[in-house]
LUMGUPA-920216 format. One record per atom (N, C-alpha, C, O): residue number from 1; residue in one letter; atom name; x, y negated, z. Coordinates in steps of 0.2 Angstrom, whole numbers, plus 5000, padded with zeros to 4 digits. Each point is the difference from the previous one (the first is absolute). Layout:
N
SITE / NUM / A / CA / X / Y / Z
...
! end
This chain:
95
SITE / 1 / M / N / 5005 / 5004 / 4999
SITE / 1 / M / CA / 4994 / 4997 / 4998
SITE / 1 / M / C / 5006 / 4992 / 5003
SITE / 1 / M / O / 5004 / 5000 / 5005
SITE / 2 / I / N / 4994 / 4994 / 4991
SITE / 2 / I / CA / 5005 / 4996 / 4999
SITE / 2 / I / C / 4998 / 4995 / 5007
SITE / 2 / I / O / 4994 / 4999 / 5002
SITE / 3 / A / N / 5012 / 4999 / 5000
SITE / 3 / A / CA / 4993 / 4994 / 5007
SITE / 3 / A / C / 5000 / 4992 / 4992
SITE / 3 / A / O / 5002 / 4999 / 4995
SITE / 4 / L / N / 4994 / 4998 / 5011
SITE / 4 / L / CA / 4995 / 4993 / 5000
SITE / 4 / L / C / 5008 / 4997 / 4994
SITE / 4 / L / O / 5000 / 4999 / 4994
SITE / 5 / D / N / 5003 / 5000 / 5012
SITE / 5 / D / CA / 5004 / 4995 / 4998
SITE / 5 / D / C / 5006 / 5001 / 4994
SITE / 5 / D / O / 5004 / 4996 / 4998
SITE / 6 / E / N / 4993 / 5011 / 4999
SITE / 6 / E / CA / 5007 / 5002 / 4994
SITE / 6 / E / C / 4997 / 5001 / 4996
SITE / 6 / E / O / 5002 / 5003 / 4995
SITE / 7 / C / N / 4988 / 4993 / 5003
SITE / 7 / C / CA / 4995 / 5002 / 4995
SITE / 7 / C / C / 5003 / 4995 / 4995
SITE / 7 / C / O / 5006 / 4999 / 5002
SITE / 8 / L / N / 4994 / 4999 / 4994
SITE / 8 / L / CA / 5002 / 4997 / 4990
SITE / 8 / L / C / 4993 / 4994 / 5002
SITE / 8 / L / O / 5002 / 4994 / 5001
SITE / 9 / S / N / 4992 / 5007 / 4999
SITE / 9 / S / CA / 4995 / 4997 / 4998
SITE / 9 / S / C / 4995 / 5000 / 5008
SITE / 9 / S / O / 5000 / 5004 / 5004
SITE / 10 / P / N / 4996 / 4990 / 4995
SITE / 10 / P / CA / 4999 / 4995 / 5004
SITE / 10 / P / C / 4994 / 5007 / 5004
SITE / 10 / P / O / 4999 / 5005 / 4996
SITE / 11 / H / N / 4999 / 4994 / 5011
SITE / 11 / H / CA / 4994 / 5003 / 5000
SITE / 11 / H / C / 4995 / 4996 / 5003
SITE / 11 / H / O / 5002 / 4995 / 5003
SITE / 12 / V / N / 4992 / 5007 / 4998
SITE / 12 / V / CA / 4993 / 4996 / 4999
SITE / 12 / V / C / 5002 / 4997 / 5006
SITE / 12 / V / O / 5005 / 5002 / 5002
SITE / 13 / A / N / 4992 / 4994 / 5002
SITE / 13 / A / CA / 4999 / 4997 / 5010
SITE / 13 / A / C / 4994 / 5005 / 5000
SITE / 13 / A / O / 4996 / 5002 / 4995
SITE / 14 / T / N / 5005 / 4999 / 5010
SITE / 14 / T / CA / 4992 / 5000 / 5005
SITE / 14 / T / C / 4996 / 4996 / 4999
SITE / 14 / T / O / 5000 / 4994 / 4999
SITE / 15 / A / N / 4995 / 5009 / 5000
SITE / 15 / A / CA / 4990 / 4994 / 4996
SITE / 15 / A / C / 4997 / 4996 / 5007
SITE / 15 / A / O / 4996 / 5002 / 5005
SITE / 16 / Q / N / 5007 / 4992 / 4994
SITE / 16 / Q / CA / 4997 / 4995 / 5003
SITE / 16 / Q / C / 4993 / 5002 / 5004
SITE / 16 / Q / O / 4996 / 5001 / 4996
SITE / 17 / R / N / 5004 / 4998 / 5010
SITE / 17 / R / CA / 4993 / 4999 / 5002
SITE / 17 / R / C / 4993 / 4998 / 4994
SITE / 17 / R / O / 4996 / 5004 / 4998
SITE / 18 / N / N / 5005 / 4988 / 5001
SITE / 18 / N / CA / 4995 / 4998 / 4996
SITE / 18 / N / C / 5002 / 5002 / 4991
SITE / 18 / N / O / 5000 / 4995 / 4997
SITE / 19 / H / N / 5003 / 5011 / 5001
SITE / 19 / H / CA / 5004 / 4998 / 4993
SITE / 19 / H / C / 4995 / 5002 / 4996
SITE / 19 / H / O / 4994 / 5003 / 5002
SITE / 20 / T / N / 5007 / 4995 / 4991
SITE / 20 / T / CA / 4997 / 5001 / 4994
SITE / 20 / T / C / 4997 / 5006 / 4999
SITE / 20 / T / O / 5004 / 5004 / 5004
SITE / 21 / R / N / 4991 / 5000 / 4993
SITE / 21 / R / CA / 4999 / 5008 / 4997
SITE / 21 / R / C / 5000 / 5000 / 4994
SITE / 21 / R / O / 4995 / 4997 / 4997
SITE / 22 / L / N / 5008 / 5005 / 5001
SITE / 22 / L / CA / 5002 / 5000 / 4992
SITE / 22 / L / C / 4996 / 5007 / 4998
SITE / 22 / L / O / 5001 / 5006 / 5003
SITE / 23 / D / N / 4994 / 4993 / 4992
SITE / 23 / D / CA / 4997 / 5004 / 4997
SITE / 23 / D / C / 5003 / 5004 / 4994
SITE / 23 / D / O / 5002 / 4998 / 4995
SITE / 24 / W / N / 4998 / 5009 / 5008
SITE / 24 / W / CA / 5004 / 5005 / 4998
SITE / 24 / W / C / 4994 / 5004 / 4995
SITE / 24 / W / O / 4994 / 5001 / 5001
SITE / 25 / R / N / 5011 / 5002 / 4995
SITE / 25 / R / CA / 4994 / 5003 / 4993
SITE / 25 / R / C / 5004 / 5006 / 4999
SITE / 25 / R / O / 5006 / 5001 / 5002
SITE / 26 / E / N / 4990 / 5003 / 4994
SITE / 26 / E / CA / 5002 / 5006 / 4997
SITE / 26 / E / C / 5006 / 4998 / 4994
SITE / 26 / E / O / 4999 / 4994 / 4999
SITE / 27 / P / N / 5004 / 5008 / 4998
SITE / 27 / P / CA / 5004 / 4997 / 4997
SITE / 27 / P / C / 4997 / 5001 / 4992
SITE / 27 / P / O / 4999 / 5006 / 4999
SITE / 28 / Y / N / 5000 / 4989 / 4996
SITE / 28 / Y / CA / 4998 / 4999 / 4995
SITE / 28 / Y / C / 5004 / 4997 / 4993
SITE / 28 / Y / O / 5005 / 4996 / 5000
SITE / 29 / R / N / 4991 / 5008 / 4992
SITE / 29 / R / CA / 5005 / 4996 / 4997
SITE / 29 / R / C / 5005 / 4993 / 5001
SITE / 29 / R / O / 4997 / 4995 / 5001
SITE / 30 / T / N / 5008 / 5007 / 4999
SITE / 30 / T / CA / 5005 / 4996 / 5002
SITE / 30 / T / C / 5002 / 4996 / 4994
SITE / 30 / T / O / 4999 / 5003 / 4995
SITE / 31 / L / N / 5004 / 4990 / 5005
SITE / 31 / L / CA / 4999 / 4996 / 4995
SITE / 31 / L / C / 5006 / 5004 / 4997
SITE / 31 / L / O / 5003 / 5004 / 5003
SITE / 32 / E / N / 4999 / 4996 / 4989
SITE / 32 / E / CA / 5006 / 5003 / 4997
SITE / 32 / E / C / 5006 / 5000 / 5000
SITE / 32 / E / O / 5003 / 5005 / 4999
SITE / 33 / R / N / 5000 / 4988 / 5003
SITE / 33 / R / CA / 5009 / 5000 / 5002
SITE / 33 / R / C / 4997 / 4997 / 5008
SITE / 33 / R / O / 4998 / 4994 / 5000
SITE / 34 / V / N / 5002 / 5010 / 5005
SITE / 34 / V / CA / 4999 / 5000 / 5006
SITE / 34 / V / C / 5009 / 5004 / 5002
SITE / 34 / V / O / 5003 / 5004 / 4997
SITE / 35 / R / N / 5000 / 4991 / 5010
SITE / 35 / R / CA / 5006 / 5002 / 5001
SITE / 35 / R / C / 5000 / 4999 / 5009
SITE / 35 / R / O / 4999 / 4995 / 5002
SITE / 36 / P / N / 5002 / 5010 / 5000
SITE / 36 / P / CA / 5003 / 4996 / 5008
SITE / 36 / P / C / 5004 / 4997 / 5000
SITE / 36 / P / O / 5005 / 5001 / 4997
SITE / 37 / V / N / 4994 / 4992 / 5007
SITE / 37 / V / CA / 5005 / 4994 / 5001
SITE / 37 / V / C / 5006 / 4999 / 5005
SITE / 37 / V / O / 5005 / 4997 / 5001
SITE / 38 / S / N / 4988 / 5007 / 5004
SITE / 38 / S / CA / 5003 / 4999 / 5009
SITE / 38 / S / C / 4998 / 5004 / 5003
SITE / 38 / S / O / 4994 / 5000 / 4998
SITE / 39 / W / N / 5008 / 5005 / 5006
SITE / 39 / W / CA / 4998 / 5004 / 5003
SITE / 39 / W / C / 5000 / 5000 / 5011
SITE / 39 / W / O / 4999 / 4995 / 5003
SITE / 40 / T / N / 5002 / 5010 / 4999
SITE / 40 / T / CA / 4999 / 5001 / 5005
SITE / 40 / T / C / 5005 / 5004 / 5003
SITE / 40 / T / O / 5005 / 4999 / 4996
SITE / 41 / C / N / 4998 / 5006 / 5008
SITE / 41 / C / CA / 5005 / 5005 / 5001
SITE / 41 / C / C / 4995 / 5007 / 5001
SITE / 41 / C / O / 4997 / 5002 / 5005
SITE / 42 / K / N / 5004 / 5002 / 4989
SITE / 42 / K / CA / 4998 / 5007 / 5000
SITE / 42 / K / C / 5001 / 5004 / 5008
SITE / 42 / K / O / 4998 / 5006 / 5001
SITE / 43 / C / N / 5005 / 4992 / 5004
SITE / 43 / C / CA / 5000 / 5002 / 5007
SITE / 43 / C / C / 4995 / 5003 / 5005
SITE / 43 / C / O / 5000 / 5004 / 5004
SITE / 44 / L / N / 4996 / 4992 / 4994
SITE / 44 / L / CA / 4994 / 5000 / 5001
SITE / 44 / L / C / 4993 / 5003 / 4997
SITE / 44 / L / O / 4998 / 4999 / 4994
SITE / 45 / A / N / 4998 / 5003 / 5011
SITE / 45 / A / CA / 4995 / 5003 / 4995
SITE / 45 / A / C / 4996 / 4996 / 4995
SITE / 45 / A / O / 4997 / 5002 / 4995
SITE / 46 / T / N / 5003 / 4993 / 5007
SITE / 46 / T / CA / 4996 / 4996 / 4993
SITE / 46 / T / C / 5003 / 4995 / 4999
SITE / 46 / T / O / 5002 / 4996 / 5004
SITE / 47 / V / N / 4998 / 5003 / 4989
SITE / 47 / V / CA / 5005 / 4997 / 4996
SITE / 47 / V / C / 4995 / 4992 / 4995
SITE / 47 / V / O / 4994 / 4999 / 5001
SITE / 48 / Y / N / 5008 / 4999 / 4996
SITE / 48 / Y / CA / 4999 / 4996 / 4999
SITE / 48 / Y / C / 5002 / 4992 / 4995
SITE / 48 / Y / O / 5005 / 4996 / 5001
SITE / 49 / E / N / 4990 / 5005 / 4993
SITE / 49 / E / CA / 5007 / 4998 / 4995
SITE / 49 / E / C / 4995 / 4992 / 4995
SITE / 49 / E / O / 4994 / 4999 / 4998
SITE / 50 / L / N / 5011 / 4998 / 5001
SITE / 50 / L / CA / 4994 / 4994 / 4996
SITE / 50 / L / C / 5003 / 5003 / 4994
SITE / 50 / L / O / 5005 / 5003 / 5000
SITE / 51 / C / N / 4990 / 4996 / 4995
SITE / 51 / C / CA / 4998 / 5002 / 4990
SITE / 51 / C / C / 5001 / 4993 / 4996
SITE / 51 / C / O / 4996 / 4996 / 5000
SITE / 52 / E / N / 5007 / 5004 / 4999
SITE / 52 / E / CA / 4997 / 4991 / 4995
SITE / 52 / E / C / 5002 / 5002 / 4992
SITE / 52 / E / O / 5006 / 5002 / 4999
SITE / 53 / G / N / 4988 / 4998 / 4996
SITE / 53 / G / CA / 5000 / 5000 / 4994
SITE / 53 / G / C / 4996 / 4998 / 4997
SITE / 53 / G / O / 4995 / 5001 / 5003
SITE / 54 / G / N / 5003 / 4995 / 4991
SITE / 54 / G / CA / 4999 / 4998 / 4995
SITE / 54 / G / C / 4995 / 4992 / 5005
SITE / 54 / G / O / 4994 / 5001 / 5000
SITE / 55 / G / N / 5009 / 4994 / 5003
SITE / 55 / G / CA / 5001 / 4996 / 5005
SITE / 55 / G / C / 4993 / 5001 / 5004
SITE / 55 / G / O / 4996 / 4996 / 5001
SITE / 56 / Q / N / 5004 / 5012 / 5001
SITE / 56 / Q / CA / 4996 / 5001 / 5006
SITE / 56 / Q / C / 5006 / 5003 / 5005
SITE / 56 / Q / O / 5006 / 5000 / 4998
SITE / 57 / A / N / 4991 / 5002 / 5008
SITE / 57 / A / CA / 5000 / 5004 / 5006
SITE / 57 / A / C / 4999 / 5003 / 5007
SITE / 57 / A / O / 4998 / 4998 / 5005
SITE / 58 / F / N / 5005 / 5010 / 4993
SITE / 58 / F / CA / 4995 / 5001 / 5008
SITE / 58 / F / C / 5005 / 5002 / 5006
SITE / 58 / F / O / 5005 / 4998 / 5001
SITE / 59 / I / N / 4992 / 5006 / 5002
SITE / 59 / I / CA / 5003 / 5003 / 5006
SITE / 59 / I / C / 4997 / 5008 / 4999
SITE / 59 / I / O / 4994 / 5001 / 5000
SITE / 60 / R / N / 5012 / 5004 / 5000
SITE / 60 / R / CA / 4997 / 5006 / 4999
SITE / 60 / R / C / 5006 / 5005 / 5006
SITE / 60 / R / O / 5006 / 5001 / 5000
SITE / 61 / K / N / 4987 / 5001 / 5007
SITE / 61 / K / CA / 5002 / 5003 / 5004
SITE / 61 / K / C / 5001 / 5009 / 4999
SITE / 61 / K / O / 4997 / 5004 / 4996
SITE / 62 / T / N / 5009 / 4997 / 5009
SITE / 62 / T / CA / 4999 / 5007 / 4996
SITE / 62 / T / C / 5003 / 5001 / 5006
SITE / 62 / T / O / 5005 / 4998 / 5001
SITE / 63 / I / N / 4989 / 5009 / 5006
SITE / 63 / I / CA / 5002 / 5005 / 5005
SITE / 63 / I / C / 5003 / 5007 / 4999
SITE / 63 / I / O / 4998 / 5005 / 4998
SITE / 64 / Q / N / 5007 / 4994 / 5004
SITE / 64 / Q / CA / 5004 / 5008 / 4998
SITE / 64 / Q / C / 4998 / 5003 / 5007
SITE / 64 / Q / O / 5000 / 4997 / 5005
SITE / 65 / S / N / 4999 / 5011 / 4994
SITE / 65 / S / CA / 4998 / 5003 / 5003
SITE / 65 / S / C / 5003 / 5008 / 4998
SITE / 65 / S / O / 5003 / 5001 / 4995
SITE / 66 / D / N / 4998 / 5004 / 5008
SITE / 66 / D / CA / 5001 / 5007 / 4998
SITE / 66 / D / C / 4993 / 5001 / 4995
SITE / 66 / D / O / 5000 / 5004 / 4995
SITE / 67 / G / N / 4997 / 4994 / 5006
SITE / 67 / G / CA / 4992 / 5004 / 4995
SITE / 67 / G / C / 5000 / 4996 / 4996
SITE / 67 / G / O / 4994 / 5000 / 4998
SITE / 68 / G / N / 5011 / 4996 / 5000
SITE / 68 / G / CA / 4999 / 4996 / 4991
SITE / 68 / G / C / 5002 / 4992 / 5004
SITE / 68 / G / O / 5004 / 4997 / 5004
SITE / 69 / H / N / 4992 / 5001 / 4990
SITE / 69 / H / CA / 5002 / 4991 / 5000
SITE / 69 / H / C / 4991 / 4999 / 5001
SITE / 69 / H / O / 4995 / 5003 / 5000
SITE / 70 / Q / N / 5006 / 4992 / 5001
SITE / 70 / Q / CA / 4992 / 4995 / 5001
SITE / 70 / Q / C / 5003 / 4992 / 4992
SITE / 70 / Q / O / 5005 / 4997 / 5002
SITE / 71 / I / N / 4993 / 5001 / 4996
SITE / 71 / I / CA / 5002 / 4994 / 4998
SITE / 71 / I / C / 4994 / 4995 / 5000
SITE / 71 / I / O / 4996 / 5004 / 4997
SITE / 72 / H / N / 5001 / 4991 / 5005
SITE / 72 / H / CA / 4996 / 4995 / 4998
SITE / 72 / H / C / 5004 / 4993 / 4997
SITE / 72 / H / O / 5006 / 4999 / 4999
SITE / 73 / E / N / 4989 / 4998 / 4999
SITE / 73 / E / CA / 5004 / 4992 / 4996
SITE / 73 / E / C / 4996 / 4996 / 5003
SITE / 73 / E / O / 4996 / 5002 / 5003
SITE / 74 / S / N / 5006 / 4990 / 4996
SITE / 74 / S / CA / 4995 / 4997 / 5002
SITE / 74 / S / C / 4996 / 4996 / 4994
SITE / 74 / S / O / 5001 / 5004 / 4996
SITE / 75 / P / N / 4997 / 4993 / 5003
SITE / 75 / P / CA / 4997 / 4997 / 4995
SITE / 75 / P / C / 5006 / 4995 / 4996
SITE / 75 / P / O / 5005 / 4999 / 5002
SITE / 76 / R / N / 4992 / 4997 / 4991
SITE / 76 / R / CA / 5006 / 4999 / 4998
SITE / 76 / R / C / 4999 / 4991 / 5000
SITE / 76 / R / O / 4995 / 4997 / 4997
SITE / 77 / W / N / 5011 / 4999 / 5005
SITE / 77 / W / CA / 5002 / 4993 / 5000
SITE / 77 / W / C / 5003 / 4997 / 4997
SITE / 77 / W / O / 5005 / 5004 / 4999
SITE / 78 / S / N / 4995 / 4988 / 4999
SITE / 78 / S / CA / 5008 / 4998 / 4999
SITE / 78 / S / C / 5005 / 5000 / 5002
SITE / 78 / S / O / 5002 / 5000 / 5005
SITE / 79 / L / N / 5001 / 5000 / 4991
SITE / 79 / L / CA / 5008 / 5003 / 5003
SITE / 79 / L / C / 5003 / 4997 / 5009
SITE / 79 / L / O / 5003 / 5003 / 5005
SITE / 80 / N / N / 4993 / 4988 / 4995
SITE / 80 / N / CA / 5005 / 4996 / 5003
SITE / 80 / N / C / 4993 / 5002 / 5007
SITE / 80 / N / O / 5000 / 5000 / 5006
SITE / 81 / E / N / 4995 / 5002 / 4991
SITE / 81 / E / CA / 4993 / 5004 / 5009
SITE / 81 / E / C / 5004 / 5006 / 5000
SITE / 81 / E / O / 5005 / 4999 / 5004
SITE / 82 / A / N / 4995 / 5006 / 4994
SITE / 82 / A / CA / 5004 / 5004 / 5001
SITE / 82 / A / C / 5008 / 5002 / 5003
SITE / 82 / A / O / 5002 / 5006 / 5001
SITE / 83 / R / N / 5001 / 4990 / 4999
SITE / 83 / R / CA / 5009 / 5000 / 5001
SITE / 83 / R / C / 4997 / 4994 / 5010
SITE / 83 / R / O / 5003 / 5001 / 5005
SITE / 84 / A / N / 4992 / 4995 / 4995
SITE / 84 / A / CA / 4997 / 4996 / 5006
SITE / 84 / A / C / 4999 / 5005 / 5005
SITE / 84 / A / O / 5001 / 5000 / 5006
SITE / 85 / I / N / 4994 / 5006 / 4989
SITE / 85 / I / CA / 4998 / 5007 / 5005
SITE / 85 / I / C / 5004 / 5004 / 5002
SITE / 85 / I / O / 5000 / 5002 / 5006
SITE / 86 / W / N / 5005 / 5000 / 4991
SITE / 86 / W / CA / 5007 / 5006 / 4999
SITE / 86 / W / C / 5001 / 4997 / 5006
SITE / 86 / W / O / 4999 / 5003 / 5005
SITE / 87 / A / N / 5005 / 4989 / 4994
SITE / 87 / A / CA / 5002 / 4996 / 5008
SITE / 87 / A / C / 4992 / 5003 / 5005
SITE / 87 / A / O / 4999 / 5006 / 5002
SITE / 88 / D / N / 4999 / 4990 / 4998
SITE / 88 / D / CA / 4995 / 5002 / 5008
SITE / 88 / D / C / 4999 / 5008 / 5002
SITE / 88 / D / O / 4999 / 5003 / 5005
SITE / 89 / L / N / 5002 / 5000 / 4988
SITE / 89 / L / CA / 5001 / 5010 / 5001
SITE / 89 / L / C / 5006 / 5003 / 5004
SITE / 89 / L / O / 4999 / 5005 / 5004
SITE / 90 / L / N / 5006 / 4989 / 4996
SITE / 90 / L / CA / 5007 / 5001 / 5003
SITE / 90 / L / C / 5001 / 4999 / 5005
SITE / 90 / L / O / 5002 / 5004 / 5004
SITE / 91 / S / N / 4996 / 4989 / 4999
SITE / 91 / S / CA / 4997 / 4999 / 5005
SITE / 91 / S / C / 4997 / 5001 / 5009
SITE / 91 / S / O / 5000 / 4998 / 5006
SITE / 92 / G / N / 4996 / 5006 / 4987
SITE / 92 / G / CA / 4994 / 5002 / 5006
SITE / 92 / G / C / 4994 / 4997 / 4998
SITE / 92 / G / O / 4995 / 5001 / 5004
SITE / 93 / R / N / 5004 / 4994 / 4991
SITE / 93 / R / CA / 4995 / 4994 / 5001
SITE / 93 / R / C / 4993 / 5004 / 4998
SITE / 93 / R / O / 4995 / 4999 / 5002
SITE / 94 / A / N / 5008 / 5006 / 4992
SITE / 94 / A / CA / 4993 / 5005 / 4995
SITE / 94 / A / C / 5002 / 5008 / 5001
SITE / 94 / A / O / 5006 / 5002 / 5000
SITE / 95 / R / N / 4988 / 5001 / 5001
SITE / 95 / R / CA / 5003 / 5008 / 5001
SITE / 95 / R / C / 4995 / 5001 / 4995
SITE / 95 / R / O / 5000 / 5006 / 4997
! end
């Protein structure tokens, strides 16, 4: 197991009491040329990715378990809005 201080990618902070609840949905047809541009560390069970493409962006949440992975995605937003929500997610202001 990797010590948290040895990880290269960021970890999501603990959710704040009054955090914004994101709308997580089953994955649906993605944008044609979407790519992850930022992600959290894979050492924890839940991994988040900020995905961008075609002038839009969304956050993908993957819950890793021995029984398989569960993947959910946020709605699509403008790039600026998605980047702001990504910052909120990392700081614990959104989940």
